[in-house]
N, C-alpha and C positions, 0 to 999 in steps of 0.2 A: 495442852488442850484438852480436858476430861471430857470426853463422848459419849461412854459407859459405865454406868456404875452397877454393882451386883450388890447384893442384901439378902436377908433373909435366911444365913445359914444357920447352926446351932448344932446342940448335942440333944438328940433325939434317940429312942431306943428302940432296937429292930422292932418291925413292925409299925409303926411310925409315920407321921409324916411332916413335912416340911412345905412351905411354898417360897420359892427364889423367886428375885425379881430383878431386872437390869432396866434400870431406866437411861433414857439419852437424852445428852443435849445436842442431838444434831436437828437442822432443816430438814423437811420431807423425809421424816423417817419411816414414812410408809412404803416407800421405794426400798429401803434394805431389808433382806434378807438375815434373818439373827442365829445363830447356833449357841448352847448350850454345851460348853465342855467340862470337863474334870480330868484332875490329876491326885490320880490316889498318892499315897507316902511312895515314895521311892519308885514312882515309876512315871510312863511319858503319859502327855497329854492327851485327853480322846475326845471325840463329839459324841454326844451324847442323844443331842433334840436339834433338829432345825426347824424353823419355822420360815418358810418361803415370804417373799413381799406380796405373793398372791393368794397366800394362806394355806398353802398346801405345809403338811409336815411329816416328818418323815426321823425314826425313830433309832439306836443304835438297839441289836435285837436283845441285850440283856436288861432294858430298860422297857422295853416294849409290854403295854399292860398295863405297869407300873408310876409311867411318868406321866405326865402331859404337858406338853406344850402352849402355850397362847400368846395374844397379842393385844393390845388396849391401844391402836395407833393415835389416839386423842389423849393418852395420855403419857403416849413416848416408852410404851414400859414392854416388855417380853416376862411372861412367867415362865415358870417349870415347877408345876405341881406334883409331890413326889410322893407315891405313898407305897405303904408296903415295904419300908426301910431297910435294907439288909448291911451287914457291919460293911461287905464289900463294897457297899456305896458310899463309905468313906473318903471325902477327897476335898480337894479345894474347886469348887466350881467358879467359872468365868463365861461369859459371853463375851459374844467377837460381831460384827456385824460385815455383809456381803453385800457389794454393790455390783448387779449384774454377776460375771461369772470370779472376780476378784475378792478373797479374803484380806479383810484388813491387818496390817501387820502391827496395830496395839492392842495391848490388851489391859483390861483395868484390874484392880488387886484383888480380885475373887470374893468369895465368902466360902468359908469355913464350915462343911457340913460331916461332922462326926456321928457315928450310927454305932451305941454302943449301951450293954446294959449295965 
């Protein structure tokens, strides 16, 4: 049962921008917090941004000021606007849902972002 689908990745030059989308097939989407994670080649998966069910947002230090997470509950979609991209942002990006204090164990297929000249 697919619940979260990531899209919007691609190849972009350093300094460029991309907007990722995470679209949900969830009932009561608004009660979930959603996190964007990324996994660079050969590295561990890491959390980069979270938008909580109440609208608060948190960012990992390396992306603060460059990435913006937002949500449209009517469209059951969370976005990750990524500006001023750097080669170090190259990774597969995933979204993950959280209900209350519990993160889901399931992951989508991810979307690949490659920052290269």
